[in-house]
C-alpha positions as CSV (number, residue, x, y, z in Angstrom):
1,M,-4.6,8.2,23.8
2,G,-1.3,9.9,23.5
3,P,-0.5,13.5,22.5
4,P,-3.0,15.2,20.3
5,C,-2.0,16.0,16.7
6,R,-1.1,19.6,16.0
7,R,-1.4,21.5,12.8
8,R,1.6,23.6,12.1
9,A,1.1,26.6,9.9
10,L,3.9,26.8,7.3
11,D,4.2,29.3,4.5
12,R,5.1,28.3,1.0
13,A,8.8,28.9,1.7
14,A,8.8,25.6,3.6
15,V,8.1,23.8,0.4
16,S,10.6,23.9,-2.5
17,A,9.8,26.2,-5.2
18,R,9.7,23.2,-7.5
19,A,6.6,21.9,-5.7
20,T,4.1,23.2,-8.4
21,P,0.5,22.1,-8.4
22,L,0.1,18.5,-9.6
23,L,-3.2,19.4,-11.3
24,R,-4.7,22.6,-12.5
25,G,-8.4,22.9,-12.5
26,R,-10.7,24.2,-15.2
27,G,-13.3,26.9,-15.1
28,G,-11.5,30.1,-14.1
29,A,-12.9,32.1,-11.2
30,K,-15.7,29.6,-10.6
31,N,-13.1,26.8,-10.0
32,K,-11.2,29.0,-7.6
33,R,-14.3,29.6,-5.6
34,Q,-15.0,25.9,-5.5
35,R,-11.5,25.1,-4.2
36,A,-11.6,27.9,-1.7
37,G,-15.1,27.3,-0.4
38,G,-15.7,23.6,-1.1
39,R,-12.3,22.0,-0.4
40,H,-11.0,24.3,2.3
41,G,-14.4,24.2,3.9
42,C,-13.7,20.5,4.6
43,W,-10.5,21.4,6.5
44,R,-12.4,22.8,9.5
45,R,-11.7,19.5,11.3
46,D,-8.1,18.4,11.7
47,P,-7.0,14.8,11.5
48,S,-7.6,13.1,14.8
49,L,-5.9,10.2,16.6
50,E,-8.6,7.5,17.0
51,R,-6.9,4.5,18.4
52,H,-3.5,3.2,19.8
53,F,-2.5,-0.4,19.3
54,R,0.2,-1.8,21.6
55,G,1.4,-5.3,21.5
56,H,4.5,-5.5,19.3
57,R,7.9,-5.8,21.1
58,D,10.0,-4.0,18.6
59,A,9.8,-1.3,15.9
60,I,6.9,-1.4,13.5
61,T,7.9,-1.9,9.9
62,S,4.7,-1.8,7.9
63,V,0.9,-1.2,8.2
64,D,-2.0,-1.9,5.8
65,F,-5.8,-1.8,6.0
66,S,-8.1,-4.5,4.6
67,L,-10.6,-3.4,2.0
68,N,-13.6,-3.2,4.4
69,K,-11.5,-1.4,7.1
70,K,-12.4,-4.1,9.6
71,Q,-8.8,-5.2,10.0
72,L,-5.4,-3.6,10.1
73,A,-2.2,-5.6,9.5
74,S,1.1,-4.6,11.0
75,G,4.6,-6.2,10.7
76,S,7.4,-5.7,13.2
77,M,11.1,-6.3,13.9
78,D,9.8,-8.7,16.6
79,S,9.2,-11.4,13.9
80,C,5.4,-11.2,14.4
81,L,2.6,-10.1,12.1
82,K,-0.5,-8.9,13.9
83,I,-4.1,-8.5,12.6
84,W,-5.9,-5.8,14.6
85,S,-9.6,-5.6,14.7
86,M,-11.1,-2.1,14.2
87,K,-14.0,-3.1,16.4
88,P,-13.6,-2.0,20.1
89,Q,-12.7,-4.7,22.6
90,M,-11.7,-7.2,20.0
91,R,-8.4,-9.0,20.4
92,A,-5.7,-9.0,17.8
93,Y,-4.5,-12.1,16.0
94,C,-0.8,-12.7,16.2
95,L,0.4,-14.7,13.2
96,V,3.7,-16.5,14.0
97,G,5.6,-18.2,11.2
98,H,8.5,-16.0,10.2
99,K,11.9,-16.8,11.9
100,D,13.2,-13.2,11.7
101,A,11.9,-9.6,11.4
102,V,8.8,-9.0,9.3
103,M,9.7,-6.2,7.0
104,C,6.5,-5.7,5.0
105,V,2.8,-6.6,5.0
106,Q,0.0,-6.1,2.6
107,F,-3.7,-7.2,2.2
108,S,-4.8,-8.6,-1.1
109,P,-7.3,-6.3,-2.9
110,S,-10.2,-8.5,-1.7
111,G,-8.9,-8.4,1.9
112,H,-9.0,-12.2,2.2
113,L,-5.2,-12.8,2.1
114,V,-2.2,-11.0,3.7
115,A,1.3,-11.2,2.2
116,S,4.3,-10.7,4.4
117,G,8.1,-10.6,3.7
118,S,10.8,-11.2,6.2
119,R,14.5,-11.0,6.9
120,D,14.4,-14.9,6.9
121,K,14.2,-14.6,3.1
122,T,10.7,-16.0,2.8
123,V,7.2,-14.7,1.8
124,C,4.1,-15.9,3.7
125,L,0.5,-15.7,2.4
126,W,-1.9,-15.8,5.3
127,V,-5.6,-16.1,5.8
128,P,-6.2,-13.3,8.4
129,S,-8.3,-15.3,10.9
130,V,-7.9,-16.9,14.3
131,K,-6.4,-20.1,12.7
132,G,-3.9,-18.0,10.7
133,E,-3.4,-20.7,8.0
134,S,-0.4,-19.8,5.8
135,T,1.7,-20.8,2.8
136,V,5.4,-20.1,3.1
137,F,7.9,-20.0,0.2
138,K,11.5,-19.0,-0.1
139,A,11.4,-16.0,-2.4
140,H,14.9,-14.6,-2.3
141,T,18.4,-15.2,-1.2
142,A,18.4,-12.2,1.2
143,T,16.0,-10.1,3.2
144,V,12.6,-9.5,1.6
145,R,11.9,-5.8,1.9
146,S,8.7,-5.4,0.0
147,V,5.6,-7.3,-1.1
148,H,2.8,-5.9,-3.3
149,F,-0.3,-7.4,-4.9
150,S,-1.4,-6.4,-8.4
151,S,-4.8,-4.7,-8.5
152,D,-6.5,-7.9,-9.8
153,G,-5.0,-9.9,-6.9
154,Q,-3.5,-12.5,-9.3
155,S,0.2,-11.4,-9.1
156,L,2.7,-10.6,-6.3
157,V,5.9,-8.5,-6.7
158,T,8.7,-8.8,-4.1
159,A,11.9,-6.8,-3.6
160,S,15.0,-7.9,-1.8
161,D,18.5,-7.2,-0.5
162,D,19.7,-9.7,-3.1
163,K,19.3,-6.8,-5.6
164,T,16.4,-8.4,-7.5
165,I,12.7,-7.9,-8.0
166,K,10.6,-11.0,-8.5
167,V,7.0,-11.5,-9.8
168,W,4.9,-14.5,-8.7
169,T,1.5,-15.9,-9.2
170,V,-0.6,-15.7,-6.0
171,H,-2.1,-19.1,-6.8
172,R,0.5,-21.8,-6.2
173,Q,3.2,-19.1,-5.8
174,K,4.6,-19.9,-9.2
175,F,7.7,-17.9,-10.0
176,L,7.2,-15.9,-13.2
177,F,10.3,-13.7,-13.8
178,S,13.0,-11.6,-12.2
179,L,14.2,-8.0,-12.7
180,S,17.8,-7.6,-11.9
181,Q,19.4,-4.3,-13.1
182,H,19.7,-2.7,-9.6
183,I,23.2,-2.9,-8.2
184,N,22.3,-2.5,-4.5
185,W,19.5,-3.5,-2.1
186,V,16.0,-3.0,-3.5
187,R,13.9,-1.4,-0.8
188,C,10.5,-1.3,-2.5
189,A,8.6,-2.4,-5.6
190,R,5.1,-1.6,-6.7
191,F,2.7,-2.5,-9.5
192,S,1.0,0.4,-11.3
193,P,-2.8,0.4,-10.9
194,D,-3.3,-1.1,-14.4
195,G,-0.6,-3.7,-13.7
196,R,1.5,-2.8,-16.8
197,L,4.4,-1.1,-15.0
198,I,6.5,-1.8,-11.9
199,A,8.3,0.9,-10.0
200,S,11.3,0.0,-7.8
201,A,13.4,2.0,-5.3
202,S,17.0,0.9,-4.5
203,D,20.0,1.8,-2.4
204,D,21.8,2.3,-5.7
205,K,20.2,5.8,-5.7
206,T,17.8,5.1,-8.5
207,V,14.1,4.7,-8.9
208,K,13.4,2.4,-11.9
209,L,10.4,2.0,-14.0
210,W,9.8,-1.4,-15.6
211,D,7.6,-2.7,-18.4
212,K,5.9,-5.9,-17.0
213,T,5.3,-7.4,-20.5
214,S,8.8,-6.8,-22.0
215,R,10.5,-7.1,-18.6
216,E,12.7,-4.2,-19.6
217,C,13.8,-1.1,-17.5
218,I,12.2,1.7,-19.5
219,H,13.5,4.6,-17.3
220,S,15.8,5.3,-14.3
221,F,15.1,8.4,-12.1
222,C,18.4,9.5,-10.4
223,E,17.1,12.6,-8.7
224,H,17.6,11.7,-5.0
225,G,20.8,12.9,-3.3
226,G,20.4,9.9,-1.0
227,F,18.5,6.7,-1.9
228,A,14.8,6.2,-2.0
229,N,13.2,4.2,0.9
230,H,9.8,3.9,-0.6
231,V,8.0,4.4,-4.0
232,E,4.3,4.5,-4.7
233,F,2.1,5.0,-7.8
234,H,-0.5,7.7,-7.9
235,P,-4.0,6.2,-8.1
236,S,-4.2,7.5,-11.7
237,G,-1.0,5.5,-12.6
238,T,0.5,8.6,-14.3
239,C,2.8,9.6,-11.5
240,I,5.1,8.1,-8.9
241,A,6.3,9.5,-5.5
242,A,9.5,8.5,-3.8
243,A,10.5,9.0,-0.2
244,G,14.2,9.8,0.2
245,T,16.9,9.5,2.8
246,D,17.9,13.1,1.7
247,K,14.8,14.3,3.6
248,T,12.8,15.0,0.4
249,V,9.7,13.7,-1.4
250,K,9.7,13.8,-5.1
251,V,6.8,13.2,-7.6
252,W,7.6,12.3,-11.2
253,D,5.4,12.0,-14.3
254,V,6.0,8.5,-15.7
255,R,4.7,9.5,-19.1
256,M,7.1,12.4,-19.7
257,N,9.7,11.1,-17.2
258,R,10.0,14.6,-15.6
259,L,10.0,15.9,-12.1
260,L,6.6,17.4,-11.2
261,Q,7.0,18.3,-7.5
262,H,9.9,18.4,-5.0
263,Y,9.0,18.7,-1.3
264,Q,11.5,19.6,1.4
265,V,9.4,19.5,4.6
266,H,11.1,17.0,6.8
267,T,14.2,17.4,8.9
268,A,15.3,13.7,8.6
269,A,15.0,10.8,6.2
270,V,11.6,10.0,4.8
271,N,10.7,6.3,5.4
272,S,7.3,5.8,3.8
273,L,4.5,7.6,2.0
274,S,0.9,6.9,0.8
275,F,-1.4,8.6,-1.7
276,H,-4.9,9.4,-0.7
277,P,-7.2,7.4,-3.0
278,S,-8.6,10.6,-4.4
279,G,-5.1,11.4,-5.6
280,N,-5.3,14.9,-4.1
281,Y,-3.1,14.3,-1.0
282,L,0.1,12.5,0.0
283,I,1.0,11.5,3.6
284,T,4.7,10.9,4.6
285,A,6.4,9.3,7.6
286,S,9.9,10.4,8.7
287,N,12.8,9.7,11.1
288,D,12.0,13.2,12.5
289,S,9.1,11.5,14.3
290,T,6.4,13.3,12.3
291,L,3.8,12.6,9.7
292,K,3.1,15.3,7.1
293,I,0.1,15.7,4.8
294,L,0.8,17.4,1.5
295,D,-1.8,19.0,-0.8
296,L,-0.8,17.9,-4.3
297,L,-3.3,20.2,-6.0
298,E,-1.8,23.3,-4.3
299,G,1.7,21.9,-4.0
300,R,2.0,22.8,-0.3
301,L,2.2,21.3,3.2
302,L,-1.2,21.0,5.0
303,Y,-0.5,19.3,8.3
304,T,2.4,18.2,10.6
305,L,1.2,15.4,12.9
306,H,3.1,14.5,16.2
307,G,2.3,11.3,18.0
308,H,5.2,8.8,17.7
309,Q,8.0,9.0,20.2
310,G,10.9,8.4,17.8
311,P,11.1,7.7,14.1
312,A,7.8,7.2,12.2
313,T,8.6,4.2,10.1
314,C,5.5,3.6,8.0
315,V,2.1,5.0,7.0
316,A,-0.9,4.0,4.9
317,F,-4.3,5.4,4.0
318,S,-7.3,3.0,4.1
319,R,-8.8,2.0,0.7
320,T,-11.4,4.8,0.9
321,G,-9.1,7.4,2.5
322,D,-11.2,8.2,5.6
323,F,-8.6,6.7,7.9
324,F,-4.8,6.3,7.9
325,A,-2.5,4.2,10.1
326,S,1.1,4.8,11.1
327,G,3.8,2.8,12.8
328,G,7.0,3.8,14.6
329,S,10.1,2.6,16.3
330,D,8.2,3.2,19.6
331,E,6.4,-0.1,18.9
332,Q,3.1,1.6,18.5
333,V,0.5,1.4,15.7
334,M,-1.7,4.5,15.5
335,V,-5.0,4.9,13.6
336,W,-6.0,8.4,12.6
337,K,-9.3,9.7,11.2
338,T,-8.6,11.9,8.1
339,N,-11.5,14.4,8.6
340,F,-10.0,17.1,6.4
341,S,-10.9,15.5,3.1
342,A,-14.5,14.3,3.7
343,A,-15.6,15.4,0.2
344,D,-12.7,13.5,-1.4
345,Y,-13.3,10.2,0.3
346,D,-17.0,10.4,-0.2
347,G,-16.2,10.5,-3.9
348,V,-13.8,7.6,-3.5
349,L,-16.4,5.5,-1.7
350,K,-18.7,6.0,-4.7
351,T,-15.9,5.1,-7.1
352,H,-15.2,1.9,-5.1
353,K,-18.8,0.9,-5.1
354,S,-20.0,1.7,-8.6
355,G,-17.1,3.0,-10.7
356,A,-16.3,6.5,-11.8
357,T,-19.8,7.7,-12.7
358,V,-21.4,11.1,-13.3
359,D,-25.2,11.1,-13.7
360,G,-25.2,7.4,-14.0
361,T,-23.0,7.1,-17.1
362,H,-19.3,6.4,-17.5
363,H,-17.1,9.3,-18.7
364,R,-13.5,9.2,-19.7
365,L,-11.4,11.6,-17.6
366,P,-10.0,14.5,-19.7
367,P,-6.2,14.4,-20.0
368,E,-5.6,17.4,-17.8
369,M,-7.7,15.8,-15.0
370,D,-6.3,12.3,-14.9
371,C,-3.7,12.9,-12.2
372,G,-5.2,13.7,-8.8
373,V,-9.0,13.7,-9.5
374,H,-11.7,13.7,-7.0
375,L,-15.4,13.4,-8.1
376,K,-17.7,16.3,-7.9
377,K,-21.4,16.1,-7.0
378,T,-23.8,16.9,-9.9
379,K,-27.5,17.7,-10.0
380,S,-29.9,15.8,-12.2
381,Q,-33.6,15.6,-12.7
382,D,-33.2,11.8,-12.7
383,T,-31.9,11.7,-9.1
384,G,-34.3,8.9,-8.1
385,R,-33.5,6.7,-11.0
386,N,-29.7,7.3,-10.5
387,H,-30.1,6.4,-6.8
388,E,-31.8,3.1,-7.7
389,R,-29.1,2.4,-10.2
390,Q,-26.3,3.1,-7.7
391,E,-28.0,0.8,-5.2
392,E,-28.0,-2.0,-7.7
393,D,-24.4,-1.3,-8.5
394,V,-23.5,-1.4,-4.9
395,H,-25.3,-4.7,-4.4
396,L,-23.6,-6.2,-7.4
397,A,-20.2,-4.9,-6.3
398,D,-20.7,-6.4,-2.8
399,T,-21.7,-9.7,-4.3
400,L,-18.7,-9.8,-6.6
401,E,-16.4,-8.8,-3.7
402,H,-17.8,-11.7,-1.7
403,I,-17.3,-14.2,-4.6
404,I,-13.7,-13.0,-5.1
405,G,-13.0,-13.3,-1.4
406,Q,-14.3,-16.9,-1.3
407,L,-12.2,-17.7,-4.4
408,D,-9.1,-16.3,-2.5
409,V,-9.8,-18.5,0.5
410,L,-10.5,-21.5,-1.7
411,T,-7.2,-21.0,-3.6
412,Q,-5.3,-20.7,-0.4
413,T,-7.0,-23.9,1.0
414,V,-6.1,-25.8,-2.2
415,S,-2.5,-24.6,-1.9
416,I,-2.2,-25.7,1.7
417,L,-3.7,-29.2,0.8
418,E,-1.3,-29.6,-2.1
419,Q,1.6,-28.8,0.3
420,R,0.3,-31.4,2.8
421,L,-0.2,-34.0,0.1
422,T,3.3,-33.5,-1.2
423,L,4.7,-33.8,2.3
424,T,2.7,-37.1,2.8
425,E,3.9,-38.4,-0.5
426,N,7.5,-37.7,0.5
427,K,7.1,-39.4,3.9
428,L,5.4,-42.4,2.2
429,K,8.2,-42.6,-0.3
430,E,10.8,-42.5,2.4
431,F,9.0,-45.2,4.4
432,L,8.9,-47.5,1.3
433,E,12.6,-47.0,0.7
434,N,13.4,-47.8,4.3
435,Q,11.2,-50.9,4.2
436,Q,13.0,-52.1,1.0
437,K,16.4,-51.6,2.6
438,I,15.3,-53.6,5.6
439,I,14.1,-56.5,3.4
440,Q,17.4,-56.4,1.4
441,N,19.4,-56.5,4.6
442,K,17.4,-59.6,5.8
443,E,18.0,-61.3,2.5
444,N,21.7,-60.7,2.8
């Protein structure tokens, strides 16, 4: 199973003084007791390495979990995309279609499609099954570094070495528009959770924020000494985090356009990062071969995880946060159990199933709590009635998820049929033209 993970005790001096808490709680002494007893009480168990996946023949470039955590996608420099089953003894699917290195992979929000980008300048949309049906389209004029679905699954944003960011419809892969103010390779592009903003990271040493409607760059962050390899939106949509080649991780408030936190915990370039769905933690992967877990509420380093032999190239939490996966230049994909944040991902599970509810009714999050919130358990005399209501919500959410998934598959099938029909029409047209030429030659 590989070397066990180790927790390294570091004092606050290991984190820059600018790494202030991302969120301050309310309630004075009571809140402090809850954080010390409740949150730290969940840290008795360290993250544990659950599984190793071996099969790629070159460095891993990207990993992502499906919604239901039954599958894990990985891309590699070996030009192959693999879909690993989280069930023991189940074989992986190897999806072959790209002609060069696969640089990025991501599941659609429903989990019924996987997008991949490659050094062959194309984007593929796959059905993650044994058949591995796919739609391929040339998206850029250079390497595609990043693909990302909008939260509604209707749009796809891609980033490339051709210095552009492009937005497409998932259905029929219709090109919508391009963003082209970067002056060097674009490493990463991400939709905000509400789909109104796009964040991008480039080798031109800027992280840019774009308004999707106006298609204008509304702000450029130029804080990194090097360039940013990766950018990600906080689940609340109010912050972004960027992983830098200057060994730092920075968190910015996108409302005030100001630096919130600055972490200096790695000894080499940071390649990737992922927010825990609760918004309370951030995990990073670095060329120093480690993964590090940061507590955003306290503004400090929690864990340093050792497992990869060589640079850790990518990392991603599952949709509910109870697992995370990492990939490295050692050709290995590792799946870890989070453990330390059980209370947080229990809350996230409830949010995914029935929305952010307290005592069965919807509440707007107060302004000071909208960046890094995890739900807290509340007591009510109507526990039985709330439980029934939650069960109904869960059933409805599962039904809707199934319908969305079927629509995804249907859309992909229609797209494939359209491509085949176009190909048939072209061949028929070519055949008729050749036949006409033969007739004309005979007449002459």
